[in-house]
N, C-alpha and C positions, 0 to 999 in steps of 0.2 A: 555558449559553447558551439564550436564548429560542427559537432556531430549532428546537430538538429538542422533540419531544412528551414526555408523561409517560413515565417509565421503564416498560418492559414487564414483565409477569409471565411467567415461563418454566417449561417442563418441567424436571425434574431430569436427564433423559436427554441425553447428549451424544455427539458424534462428534468425534474428534480426528485431524487430518492435518497435513502440513507441505509447504510448497513450498521446497525447498532449505534446510530447517532453520527457516524462518519459519512457526511453527505457530499454528493457530487452532482454537478449539472452536466447533462448531455446536450451538446450542440452538434448539429450536422454541418459539414462544409457547405458554404453558400456564397453570397455576394453582398452581405449587408454590413459586416464589421470585421476588422482585422484583429486577431488575437495577439495584440502587442502585450508586452509585460504590464504596462500601465493599465490597459483596458481589462486584461484578465484580473488584475488585482482589484480594479473598481467593481467588476461584476461579482467577484467573490466576497467583497466587503459586506459584512452583516449589517452595517449601518447605512451605507450609501449605495449598495447594490442588492442583488438577489440574496447573496450570502451562501457560501459553500466552502468545503475543505478542498475543492479543486474542480477542474473542468475536464471532461472526457470529450474529445472531438472524434466524430465518426466521419472519416474522410470520404469524399465522393468517388475516388478511383479505387477499384479493387486491386489487390496485389495477389497475383496468381489465383484469381477468382475468390479471394477472401477479403472480408472487410478489414480496412486499416484503421488503427486508432492512434491518436496522439493525446498526451495528458499534460496538464498544467497545474502547478501549485497555486495557492491563493496569493503568493508573493509575486506571481507572474512568471516564475521559472518553469521550464519544461523538465519532465522527469520520465523515467523508464516505464513504470507500471504501478498500478494500485490494485490489490486484490478486491477491495470493495468497489472501486471504480469499475473494474471489469464486470463484477456481478451486477452492478447498477446498469451498465450498458446492456447486459443480457436481459434484464427486466424490460428495458426500453424496446429492444428488438422484438421481444415476445409480445409486448403490448401493441406494437405496430404490425403484428402478424408477419414479421420477416423471418422468424424462427419458430419452431414448434417444440415438442417434447423430446426430440432426439438430440444427441450431442452435436454441437456445431463449433466451428473454429474461427478465430480472428487472429490478426497479427498486431503486435504492439511492441515497440522498442526493438524491432527486428526479430522478435520471437513469435512462434506460433503457439497459441493457447486454446485449449478446448474447454467448453463450458456446457452445462446442462441445466435447463429449467425443469425442476422435478415437479413443482406444484405451484399454484397460486390461489389464494383465498383472501377476499376482502382487501385487495391491494397489497398483500404481503406475499412475496415470492420466496420459494425455497430453491436456492441456486448453489451449484458447486462449480468450481473451476480447477482445472488441472494446471498447477503452477510450474510443472517441470521439475528438473533435478536441481536441488539446492547445492551450493558450493560453500565451503567453509575455509577460512584462513585469510590472512592480510591481502593477498593478491586478488582474492575474489571481490573485495570491496574497494580496491584502489588505495589501500593503506600502506604507506611507506614502512618497510620493516624496521627502519632506524627509529621509528616512533615507539617501538616495543623493547622491553628489556629481555634478558635471556630466558625469562619464564613466560614471555608473551604478554606482559602487562604494560599498560599505559600509565604514565605519570599523571596523577590527578591534580586538581586545583589546590588541594591542601597539602601537597607534598607526598601523599601516600600513593601506592600503586594500585591500579584497578585491573582486575581480571576481566577481560572482554573477550567475547567470542564473535569474530567477524563472520557474518553470514550473508550470502547473496541469494535473493529470491528473484533474480532478474533485476533487482535494485539493491543498494547497499544497506546493511544493518549492522549495528553493534549491540550485542546482547550482554547485559550485566546481571548476574545472579546476586541477589542480596538477601540477607536474613529476613527482611520485612520490606514490602513495597510501600513507599510513601511519596506524597507529592513534594515534600521538602527535598528529598534526594533527587527526584526527577527534575525539579526546577533548577537544581545545581548542576547535575551531570548532563541533563538533556542538551542544553545549548552548547555546553563545553565540548561534548563528544560529537555532536551533530556537525560542528564547524571546525573540528580539530585540524590543525595545520598539516598533519600527516596524511589527510585524506585528499584524493584528487578531485572529488566532487561532493564532499559531505556525506552524511549517512543518517538514516533513521536510527533512533536509540530506543531500546527497551530495557526496563527494569523487570526482572522476573523473580518471584519468590520461590521458596522450596516446594517441590512437588507434594501434592496431597492426592494420593492415588494417581489417576491419570490427568489431574487438573493442575494448572499453573495460573497463578495470579500475575498479571502484567500491567505495567503503566507505560505509556507510549509518548515519545517526543518525535514528531515527524519533521524531517528536513523541509524547510520552506513553509511550515505550518505552525509548529509548536506542539503543545500538549493536545492530544485528541482522545475522544472517548473510546475509540476502537480503530483498528487498522488491519486490513486483511493480510498484507504482506508481513506486517509486524507480528501478527499471530503466528504466521508460518515460520518466521525467523526464530521466535521463542521456542516453538515445538522442535524445530530442527536442532537448535543449540542444546536443548535438553536431551535429545536422543543421541546427538553426536558426542556429548560429554558423558553419556551413559547414566544420566540422572533418571532417564526413563527408557523403557524398551520401545522398539519400533511398534507403531500401531496408531490408534486414534488417541488424540490428545485434545482436551478441552482447555481453551485459553479464556480466562475470565478477566474482563476489563470493566471499567466503570459503566460502559455502554451495554454490557451483556457478554454472552459467551459465543465463541466460534469454535467449530470442530475442525481440527487439522489432522489429516492422516499422513504419516510419514513412514515410509518403508525403510528397510535396511540400506537401500541405495540412495536414500535421502530424496526420493521422489515424493512430491507434495501435492495433496488435494485439499483445497479449502472449501468449507461447506457452512452455509448459514443463511439467515433471512435478509431480504431486502424489502424495505417498506417505502411505498410511493408517498410523495409529499404533494407535488403539484406539477402542472404544466403551465407555460406562460410564454410571453413574447416581450423582449426588451423594447423599450420605447425608443 
């Protein structure tokens, strides 16, 4: 896409951590390899590379005094932002003594994001990130309105119509509420919706079950990745969709995935804060 700049050149040193199994590699801008689509895919490959759900790049040049980030999917494509990727970047900066316990800001995808490292014990960080104000509706995710019927539904693969809630958390999501979350449904709807022809740049897909108190079960299909154990922005999208559709009142929502639980706070204006653990895995250097 023309919206992204030239692919950056990076250092070979990396930091790896995960948020509930959703793992990212942190590389800093350097002079040792170029983050081409093929090379990014190779590094993220779990058999032939380090293995990860994506790469977060810390650019060398500050933007208005703030760190700049770029993010890449394991298929080599660039994307707007990742909630877990942001929190893993925060853990890296804290580990490197570049930030402390007070809130700090970075820029990603043209947006300013504030994060806080609340605590760290035995390589597990407690980190929150202010994701900004969510938007809801077809325009927010680049979905052509002609893809929807008069009730806002998308025609599914089996000829039936799907009620979808388009949500932007700085990146595009399609949330589908179902009576019961299952991998079978995810494997059918995930790739279909993520690459729907009505979308300008694809979307992440979430299946969400009925609320149980303030908790929601969710299954996730990430654009450029596939099924994942957890996703920060996906958790945010599910919480926003539930509150926007009045399934839940504004406030704290726990999103349960196969990787674990993330807390998402959404107020009446759909301003979102994501909160949860980051676990260090390793540091290393590419050969």
